[in-house]
C-alpha positions in Angstrom: -9.4 -5.9 -10.0 -9.2 -9.7 -9.5 -10.2 -10.7 -6.0 -7.7 -13.5 -5.6 -4.9 -11.5 -7.0 -5.3 -8.5 -4.8 -5.6 -10.8 -1.7 -2.3 -12.5 -2.7 -0.6 -9.1 -3.1 -2.0 -8.0 0.3 -0.4 -11.0 1.9 2.9 -10.2 0.1 3.0 -6.6 1.3 2.0 -7.7 4.9 4.9 -10.2 5.0 7.4 -7.7 3.4 6.4 -5.0 5.8 6.8 -7.2 8.8 10.1 -8.7 7.6 8.8 -12.2 7.5 11.1 -13.4 4.7 10.7 -17.2 5.2 6.9 -16.9 5.1 7.2 -14.5 2.1 9.1 -17.2 0.2 6.5 -19.8 1.0 3.7 -17.4 -0.1 5.4 -16.6 -3.4 6.0 -20.3 -4.1 2.4 -21.1 -3.5 1.3 -18.7 -6.2 1.5 -20.8 -9.4 1.2 -17.7 -11.6 4.3 -15.9 -10.2 5.7 -15.3 -13.7 2.4 -13.8 -14.9 2.1 -11.7 -11.8 5.7 -10.7 -11.5 5.3 -7.1 -12.5 2.4 -6.7 -10.1 4.4 -8.4 -7.3 7.3 -6.0 -8.0 5.0 -3.0 -7.8 3.5 -4.2 -4.5 6.9 -4.7 -2.9 8.1 -1.3 -4.1 5.0 0.3 -2.5 6.1 -1.0 0.9 8.9 1.6 0.8 6.4 4.3 1.8 5.5 2.8 5.2 7.9 0.0 5.9 11.1 1.6 4.5 14.0 0.5 2.3 15.3 -2.4 4.5 11.9 -4.2 4.1 11.8 -3.6 0.4 15.4 -4.8 -0.2 14.8 -8.0 1.8 11.5 -8.5 -0.1 13.2 -8.2 -3.4 16.0 -10.6 -2.3 13.4 -13.2 -1.7 11.6 -12.5 -4.9 14.8 -12.7 -7.0 15.6 -16.1 -5.6 12.3 -17.4 -7.1 12.0 -15.2 -10.1 15.4 -13.8 -11.2 14.1 -12.2 -14.4 13.1 -8.6 -13.9 10.1 -7.4 -15.7 10.2 -3.7 -14.9 12.3 -0.9 -16.6 13.5 2.1 -14.6 11.1 5.0 -14.7 12.1 8.6 -15.6 12.9 10.6 -12.5 10.9 13.8 -13.0 10.3 15.6 -9.7 7.9 18.2 -11.3 5.8 15.4 -12.8 5.9 13.5 -9.5 4.6 16.7 -7.7 1.8 17.3 -10.1 0.7 13.6 -10.2 1.1 13.5 -6.4 -1.3 16.4 -5.9 -3.9 14.8 -8.2 -3.6 11.4 -6.5 -3.7 12.8 -3.0 -6.8 14.9 -3.8 -8.5 11.7 -5.0 -7.5 9.8 -1.8 -8.3 12.6 0.7 -11.3 14.1 -1.1 -12.8 17.0 1.0 -10.1 16.5 3.6 -7.3 17.4 1.2 -6.9 21.0 2.3 -6.9 20.0 6.0 -4.1 17.4 5.3 -2.0 20.1 3.5 -2.3 22.4 6.6 -1.5 19.5 9.0 1.6 18.5 7.0 2.8 22.2 6.8 2.5 22.5 10.6 4.6 19.5 11.3 7.6 20.4 9.2 8.1 22.6 6.1 9.6 19.8 4.0 7.1 17.1 5.0 4.4 18.3 2.7 6.5 18.3 -0.4 8.0 14.9 0.5 4.5 13.5 1.0 3.3 14.8 -2.4 6.4 14.1 -4.4 7.6 10.8 -2.8 4.4 9.3 -1.5 1.6 10.3 -3.8 3.7 11.2 -6.9 6.6 8.8 -7.1 4.9 5.7 -5.6 1.1 5.8 -5.5 0.8 7.4 -9.0 2.7 4.6 -10.7 1.1 2.4 -13.3 0.6 -1.4 -13.2 -1.6 -1.3 -10.1 -4.7 0.9 -10.0 -5.2 3.4 -7.2 -8.0 1.2 -5.8 -5.5 -1.6 -5.5 -2.8 0.6 -4.1 -5.1 1.9 -1.4 -6.1 -1.7 -0.5 -2.4 -2.5 -0.2 -1.8 0.6 1.9 -4.6 -0.8 4.2 -2.7 -4.1 4.4 0.6 -2.5 5.1 -0.7 -0.1 7.8 -2.8 -2.7 9.5 0.3 -5.0 9.7 2.5 -2.2 11.1 -0.1 -0.9 13.5 0.0 2.7 12.3 -3.6 3.5 13.4 -3.8 7.2 12.4 -2.5 6.6 8.9 -4.6 3.5 8.6 -7.7 5.6 9.4 -6.8 8.0 6.6 -6.2 5.2 4.1 -9.3 3.3 5.0 -11.2 6.5 4.2 -9.0 6.9 1.1 -9.9 3.5 -0.1 -13.6 4.4 0.0 -12.9 7.8 -1.6 -11.3 6.1 -4.7 -14.2 3.6 -5.1 -13.2 0.5 -3.1 -16.2 -1.4 -1.8 -16.7 -1.9 1.9 -16.6 -5.7 1.6 -13.3 -5.5 -0.4 -11.7 -3.6 2.5 -13.0 -6.1 5.1 -11.8 -9.0 3.0 -8.3 -7.6 2.7 -8.0 -7.1 6.5 -9.3 -10.7 7.1 -6.9 -12.0 4.4 -3.8 -10.8 6.4 -5.1 -11.5 9.9 -3.0 -14.7 10.2 0.1 -12.7 9.2 -0.3 -9.6 11.3 -2.2 -11.2 14.2 -5.9 -11.0 15.3 -5.3 -8.0 17.5 -4.1 -5.8 14.7 -6.8 -7.1 12.3 -9.6 -6.5 14.8 -8.3 -3.0 15.5 -8.4 -2.3 11.7 -11.9 -3.6 11.5 -13.0 -1.5 14.5 -11.5 1.6 12.9 -13.2 0.8 9.6 -16.6 0.4 11.4 -16.1 3.7 13.1 -15.5 5.3 9.6 -18.6 3.7 8.2 -20.7 4.8 11.2 -19.7 8.5 10.6 -20.4 8.5 6.9 
């Protein structure tokens, strides 16, 4: 995991999630290796779909295609059973000992929510290749910090540690996007992270 590269991708997902398309275009132009990183940028933007939705992802790709019209990705096979099995494995890695509790919580909210989370979130999106699970969890931290979803941010800050992300890497990602999401959201994320560290 290259430090500069993941910081760049964190800035991209923060801008995409917040719908800051003009700033996104400037950020992409600044990166001289956009052709080299194109597939990774595409994956990062796709990942925003989980927490920021289709509108953000569509607008993000419109900006990207203005600068890099060539698509580097091929469509993936749509295999729901495979998504489910991969989703369970990935979710277990992220949640660790809290996996069973998460399953019960999702079941109690709505009968379909659990399968959607495992198939869509952890199977279809977070189990994809190109970006490692460590990188994907750091990007989840950036997206959730930007959008201010504190409960989910708490879970994915813990998840980042569970999959082997170092404490300083998490802090650096939050600091990297603070000028995009604002100091208040960044400080909230850092406070939540310190709470997690104090409990471990």
